[in-house]
C-alpha positions, 0 to 999 in steps of 0.5 A: 923277514928280509933274508939274503939269498944265501941264508934263504938257501941254507934255511931251505935245506935245513931239517929241524929234528926234535928229540923225544927225551926231556933234557935238563940244563945244569950248572955245576961248581968249577971244581966238579969239572973232572967228575962231570966229564968222567960221569957224562963221558959214559952216557949216550949222546946227546949231552954237552959239557961246557967249562968257562972257569966260573961254572960247568954247564951240562946238558943231558937227558933228564933221566940221566940227570936224575940218576947222577945228581946225587954225585954233585954238590951245590948245583942249579938245574932247569928243565924240562927242555927239548933238544932241537937240532938243525940237521944241516952241516953248517959252514963255520963262516956262515953269518947269522943262522942262529940270529934268524932262528932266535928272531923267529922264536922270539917273535913267538915268545920262545926262549932258547939255550943255544949249543953248537958243535963243529958241524951243527947247531942245536937249541934247547927250548922249554918243553911246553914251547917245543911244538910252537918252536918246531912249527915256527921253524918249519914254517920259516924253512917252507917259506925259504923253499918258495921262490923269492921275488 
């Protein structure tokens, strides 16, 4: 893969961390946003709530979802997923970080669900793809640590 020197440097400093828990991705009706925020706000990290006016998307530990799912009506769910965190503080001006990640994983046949916080990027991968994803990403990172001609 042809990467800029700044991207190679960023990737070489990145650590990929996989959480041990299984995760579920849930789509809730828009009118359940307040309930989702109230219930999920009491959970331990990592969880995520996104609201775009048409749905509330929630990412949470699968066992937490099992306990809470009876509180909601009319949802769609997918899982189990694993959470991979790119443990590097990314400058918001960086261009293409997730593009490189998604390209490497697409070449491995791994689908991603991307999440970002202010400082870090995260991806969800299907549990059965997690080993392959981690291996591919760590291989990319090691390649970026080697001197480039």
